[in-house]
C-alpha positions, 0 to 999 in steps of 0.5 A: 509444348513450347508454351508449357516450357515457358510456363514452367520457366516463369516460376523459376525466374521469379524464385531466382529474382526473389532470392537475388533481391534478398541477397542484394538487400542483405548486410555485406559483412567484412572479414577484415576484423581481427576479432573474427574467430575470437571465442570466450565464455560469458562472465556471469553477473546476474540471472545465472547467465552462462554461455560461450561466444564466438565471433563469426564475421564482421557482422555476426556472432554465435552463442552456444550452451546459453543459460539464463533465468528469465528477465524483462522484455527489454533484455538486449545485446549491448555494446559499451566502451568499458565496464565503467558504470558511466560507460556501460549505462551510456552504451547502445544496442548492437542487435535487434534481437531481444532475449524474451522473458522465458528462461534459456536452457543450454540453447545455441543461436546466431546474432546479427549486428545492426547495419550501422554497428561494427566490432571496432565500436565494441569493447564490451559485449553485454547482455543488458536489461534496459528497464533496470539498467542491469548487466546480466553478463558480458564478454570483454573483447581483446584489443591491439592483438591482446587476448581476452582479459585474464582477470575475467572469471568464467563459470562454464565448465567442461562437465556438470552433474546434478546431485539433487534438484538444487545441488550440482557439481561442475569440473574441469580435468587436467591430468597432465598438470595433476589437478581437477578444478571443481565448482560446487553450485547450490540454490541454498542459503549463505549459511549452508555448506556444500560438501563433496568428496571421495569415499574410501574405496575399501568401504562398502557401507558407512561411506562417510567414514574415512572419506576425503571431503572438501567443504565450501561455504561463505563467511559472515562477511560473504567471503567464500572459503574451502577446507579439506576435511577428513571424517573419522566418525559420524559426529561433530568435530571434537577433541578426545578427553584422553589424548586431545586428539581430534575425532569426528568431521574435522578439517585436516589441519585440526588432526595435525595441529593437535599433534605437530602443527603440520599443514595439510590443507591441499585444496585451493580456492579459485573463485566464489560468488552468490548470485540470485540466491545460488552459491558457486564456489570453485576450488582446485585440488591435486589428483594425487596429493602429497598428504597420504594420510588424510587425502585419497588419490583420485584416479581419473580413468576409474569409476569411483564412489563420491559422496555429497551433502548440504547443511548448516555451517557452524561459524567459529567461536571463542573455543574454536577457530574453524567453520564446522559443518553440522549434521545435514539431516534431511532425506537422502538424495536431497540433503546428502547422497552418493554416486559412482563417477568417472571424472574423465568421461564427458558428463553434462546433464545440467539442463538450464540454470538453477532457480532459487526460491529466494533469490534475494541475497542482500542482508535484510534490515527490519526497521524498528521504531526505537532504532534509527537507520544510519545512512552513510556511503561506502565502497561497492563490494556486493551491490545487488544490481550491477553495474553501480557507481563507485559508492553506494548507500550503507545502512547501519554499516551494511551495503545496500541492504533490503529494508523491511518496514511496516505500514503505519509504523514510523521509520527514522533515518539519520542521513549522514552520507554527505552534502552531495547525496540526498536520500529519498523514497521512490517508486523508481528502481534506479532513483537519481531523479527519474524526471531527468530520464523523462520517466515518472516516479512517485516520491513517498519521502525525502528529497533535496533537504534529506542530506547531512554529515556525521557532525550534523545528520539530517533526521528523516521520518517516513510513515508508510501507509496502507496505500504504499506499494509492497515494494519501493526503493531508497535511492539518491536524488542526484545519482542513480543506483546507490540504494536498493529495495524497501519491502513494505509489509502489513503491520497490525491493522491498528497501526495502519488505521487511526480508529477501530471499533468492535461491531455487534457480537464482537465478531468483526472489527471495523477500522477507518481513517478519515481524510479531507474528502475520502475515508479508508475502511477495513474490516476483519472477522475473528473466525473462518468464513467464505466471505465477509460483508459489511453494510451501511444501514439500519439492517440488511434491507435498504443497505449499501453492502461491501462483500469480500471473498476469496475466489477459486484461484486464491485471488481476493475480490471485493464487490459493492451492492445495494440491497432492497430485500431479503432474497438474492434477487434483491441484491443489486451490484453497484459501481462505487468508486473504490480505490486501493482495494484489497481482500485477503485470507489468513488461516481462513479469516478474511480481511477486506480494505478499500478507500472511497470518497465521502460523497460519490461523484455521480452524473446520474443521481438516480443510481442507488450508489449516488445516495451512499453519502458518508457524513463524518459529522453524523454516526454511521450505522454499520452491520456485518454478515459472514457466510460459506461462499460468495460469487459475483454472478448467479447468487442463490440461497446458498450465498446467504449469510450463515451468521450476521449482526443482530443490530447495527452499531453506530460509529462516530467517525469524527471522534477517532475513538475505539468506542461504538455507539448503540442507537440514537445518543440520548443527548441528541434526543434531548437536543431535539426535545429542547428545540421543539419546546422552544420553537414549537411552544415557548417562543410562539406562545410569547408572540401569541401573548403579545398579540392576543392578551392585551385585554388582560388586566395590568401588564400581564401580557407583557410579563408573559411575553418576556418570560416565554421569549427569554425562556425559549432563547435560553433553552435554545442555547442550552440545546445547541451546547448539548449537541456540540458537546455530543458531536465533539465539534460544530459543523455547518455542512447540513441544511438543518444546522444552517437553518438553526444558526439563522433562527438563533441569530434572529432570536438573539437579535430580539433582546438587543432590539428590546433594549434599544426600543424608542420611548413610547409616545405620550397620550394623544401624541403620534408615534415617532418614526423611530418607534414605527420602524422599531415596531416593524423590525421587532415584529418581522424579526420575531415572526421570521425567527419562528418561521425559520425555527419551525423549518429547522425542526422539520429539517432536523427530523429529516436529518434524524431519518437519513443519518440516524435512520430512526425507525419512527421518524416518519410518525414523529414528522406527522405528529409535528405537522399536526401540532403546527396545523393545530397551532395555525388553526388556533391563530386563524380563529383568534385572528378572526375573533380579533377582527370581528371585535375591532369591526364592532368597536369601530362601527359603534364609536371611536372608543377603543380598547386602550390607546392605539398610540400607546399600545403594541396591540396594533397589527403593524403588518396591516396598513389599514389599521395604521391609517385608521389610527392616524385618521382618528387622531387628526379628526380631533375626537376626544378619546377616553383611556380606560386602562392606562399602562405605565411602563 
């Protein structure tokens, strides 16, 4: 029994110890602060923030009835010395609690201050987004025994009623002072009005007639206003043609101004703002007005019928000085409605903040190439991301507007904001040189030089390209938060790309822009399809394909493939290095875009994609296909195309033109034939004539040699000019071109070599050293030119097959091989006969066919013949010259 009691006491002791340790380790709060018990509503700045704050003790506070649209993951409670921009931005977190990225809807919670934070350090308590340095809302704490600042505008009301999904009415009631304060709140454009009022209690139908309504809206400059209206007819306000009296939906003052000018607008504006696409206008009106003719009494303790409406507001013009509401239209309970309301009963059915579909309130400027954007600075009035410095950018006299630009369309800025302000386009939302905050940014245009004044503005031209993000910012390089957003939208593809062609059957347009080491490509169909594919190749088989499609979730996809057959199993995914990939569908028409390197950087050259080289100097054969459905796995016959190109189209990438070339260009075919004629027939024929036609009577061999060599060289040069003219340039990045240049250089040296030929020796004299050197040089260069020229012919055939994908290039190559084999066998046979003839002549006597000292028939590459020649001359044997040649 005793042991069991001890056993029970041990857990109790442990629990007590843990609780005591937690209590000891907790923060000790002082209750000496004068702020304890202070209460205030938050001032809304952004994100529809509302709430009530109460300081509980020296280290904690409570937030109740808290609403806020979701922000970033860096929203914290923030302390600052004042509401000044520099003081707010240099503030500090006061709690470890973060307000996560979900929306808050009428919640309550307590917040603990950090251990080293006291209320004496905090003059402004803000809800702060660190990522955007943005104040969502704040409370100014009183100092020196004073109350909270009287100029703070609080948007928390005692009551709230939902009129529709996007429209609410809020109110505070003060019967003793005979007023009701009403706040109309709607997620609607600034051009809309918000109407709310009381119906005539004597009417049971057509409740708008004889109703007392307040209409609230914003002027074109963004200023809020309210007007007292009385409805006499279901029509726009107009003056009767008979007695000039007003009729319709008219302000109270119009009725009286038409008679005696009596002022009867008893509604007074309290406050109004636009935040996050939501309008809020607060006004106060008497419960019992002195205007008994156009105002209806509001009985606070009775159920009364109220009416409401939303619609477009018609601004004043030269014929009238008042804003007038247009017919609301729309379905009931969306654009208009009515309900019974007792204003003295507590009502709060507004759960959470209004969330507008379009929460961008800043004016929009669409850039036009014909109209420059004038950049100045001015006073802060409605900066969209508070807090901000005392001056911000104005563009075309509009405060920090949203700019909308098109990719590929130049935007011209005239910067005249002063020498201390430099404009630049950046990826950083704050600007002010992000590197100074240890942040990174991408600068798209502008910089220190983009500054100027009115007398000498700086012209800055920026051309957004297809790789520019959808949203960037115009900011000052020297000061944060002076500018705002730039929306970058797709213009016409023809604006974003330098070149375009229509592919086969004119059902797909192919766009491209070349850079130094990459190419950016786009393709767009002309009719609806499930997927769009383009390929590089002569046909579907042995092609590199790029397939774009829209998935079941609506997201675009783009994959690459190597296709080596006509069945689904022959479609092999590849891993190409594609960047800036996009695929989208507009009305079922697919557009795909991507950037790829001209030459893949592969570590394993056995991969198919490593051979997918795009050479800008040679035509690129492009094919296309479209089908109903594509998937990136488990391809089947159902994924095969339903329509495809009939033949490839050759695109000349370097031309930058909008023409597609079909097949091999005839000029290039002529170039190839001319080179074969020169290196395969004429020049080798000239060499053979000099070698084996010395026995021809007279100097015929020499004339044949000269004629064939010069003809071949002329045809070579003409063929080169044809190729350069067709390709619009001279490019030396291929082996074929390099060998061709070397062969042409060797061939061009021969005429100069012939011109510099030393004089031949007289009969019986030894050839001079210069003559021997010249003979060796002439023969070696000539034969080397032929060898390199033949190599250029074969590399040209290979180039033809790889780049132009001519189907019979393999057969042509074999024909070329056979031709040169026949030529080689012919040379071997002639050389054999020549050697036999020499052997017979040398065996019988020293008679020779011609004087070896004077003829060029000797094989200078055979040293035995050279020594034999010199030996015969030194022996003193008389030689007889049968056929002297005089040249």
